[in-house]
Steps between C-alpha positions, in 0.01 A plus 500: 500500500512119495816307478610366170438129445831308444527317171537172677156563650352594170642180350384289786146632502488459118584139543267411786228355305725270311660419849165421640397287190836327506584594142794720569829346393743361757750794475248776528305312764818469712560880460146575593513279799830659618350838471186399675708366790656847557217725407188539728322718266507251225408226733188703588411535137538128446289421808232717372503335161471164662190618685330645192333187368324426836425856544323527162320172562342657808330772300140471419287624229321818574134505438394667180342843568129502440417588137861486377432259222201699369700826514781341301269350243318827469828684452609275203173494331501678167368851533552509867567868620805366700648331192757712315 
């Protein structure tokens, strides 16, 4: 059984995007930063969110499997046996 997440953690995690985008009001930002100073779990989540854009930028497009376009087009053609 996992431990319950304290409401301050839920509120802080809920505000992290705004915190990172600097769109959180000064009062809520101060509360979130105070919580982050005391909560290692929330700091880990914030650190992961900070890394997300660079992690996503490293992804590459997977090559299209051979014949995929033809199979899709055949499936959407009127009268196709795979079309419902």
